[in-house]
C-alpha positions in Angstrom: -5.7 14.7 2.2 -3.9 17.7 0.9 -4.7 19.2 -2.5 -2.8 21.5 -4.6 -5.8 22.5 -6.7 -8.6 21.0 -8.7 -6.6 20.7 -11.9 -3.9 18.1 -11.9 -1.1 18.0 -14.5 -1.1 15.3 -17.0 1.2 12.3 -16.2 3.7 10.7 -18.4 3.1 7.1 -17.1 6.1 7.2 -14.7 5.8 7.0 -10.9 7.9 9.4 -8.9 8.7 8.3 -5.4 9.9 10.7 -2.8 13.2 10.2 -0.9 11.2 10.1 2.3 9.1 7.3 1.0 12.1 5.3 -0.2 13.9 5.7 3.1 10.7 4.8 5.1 10.1 1.8 2.9 13.5 0.4 3.6 13.1 1.1 7.3 9.8 -0.8 7.3 11.5 -4.0 6.3 13.9 -3.7 9.2 11.4 -2.9 11.9 8.4 -4.7 13.3 5.4 -2.4 13.4 2.2 -2.9 15.2 -0.8 -2.4 12.9 -3.2 0.4 14.1 -6.3 -1.1 15.8 -8.6 -0.1 12.9 -6.8 -2.5 10.6 -5.6 -5.1 13.0 -6.9 -8.6 12.4 -9.7 -9.5 14.8 -9.9 -13.3 14.0 -13.6 -13.0 13.1 -13.1 -13.5 9.3 -12.4 -16.8 7.7 -9.4 -17.3 5.5 -11.8 -17.5 2.5 -13.5 -14.2 3.4 -10.1 -12.5 3.8 -8.9 -13.8 0.4 -12.2 -12.7 -1.2 -11.7 -9.1 0.2 -8.1 -9.1 -1.1 -9.1 -10.3 -4.5 -11.8 -7.5 -4.7 -9.3 -4.9 -3.6 -6.9 -6.1 -6.4 -9.6 -5.7 -9.0 -10.4 -2.2 -7.7 -6.7 -1.2 -7.8 -6.4 -2.5 -11.4 -9.4 -0.5 -12.4 -7.7 2.6 -11.0 -4.4 2.0 -12.8 -5.3 4.2 -15.8 -5.8 7.2 -13.5 -2.3 6.9 -12.1 -0.8 6.5 -15.5 -2.5 9.6 -16.9 -2.6 12.1 -13.9 0.4 13.4 -12.0 -1.3 14.1 -8.7 0.4 15.9 -5.8 -2.5 15.0 -3.4 -1.3 13.1 -0.4 -3.0 10.8 2.1 -1.7 10.0 5.6 0.0 6.8 6.6 0.3 6.1 10.3 4.1 5.4 10.2 5.4 6.9 6.9 3.5 10.2 7.0 2.0 11.8 3.9 2.1 9.6 0.8 1.0 10.3 -2.8 -1.5 7.9 -4.3 1.3 6.4 -6.4 3.4 5.8 -3.3 0.4 4.1 -1.6 0.1 1.8 -4.6 3.8 0.9 -4.3 3.4 0.4 -0.6 0.5 -2.1 -1.1 2.7 -4.3 -3.3 5.5 -4.2 -0.7 3.1 -4.8 2.1 1.7 -7.9 0.4 5.2 -9.2 -0.3 6.1 -8.8 3.4 3.1 -10.8 4.5 3.9 -13.5 1.9 7.3 -13.9 3.4 5.8 -14.1 6.9 3.4 -16.8 5.8 6.2 -18.7 4.1 8.3 -18.6 7.3 5.3 -19.8 9.4 4.6 -22.7 7.0 8.3 -23.7 7.0 8.5 -23.9 10.8 5.2 -25.8 10.9 6.4 -28.5 8.5 
């Protein structure tokens, strides 16, 4: 994580996305990426357990929303493919990532029917 200082400027409720993030996000829909081993599914969790973890993560993200609406943080956190992302960019990425998996699940279900 990189920090620009302990004091963060107040936010105005808008999310600012870098050009690099927008370009990388578009690229991510066109390419197939292999998940890093630390986050790759192992097959040891049940669907119910996975859904429970996802629901818990959603609650935690919703609890954090006020922070992102009131603080304009320049701190960044590494992504294995997209490089350094701000917390706001990570939040946007989570939504896109979930949507990508929903499309994959839909395609699998359509071919299984």
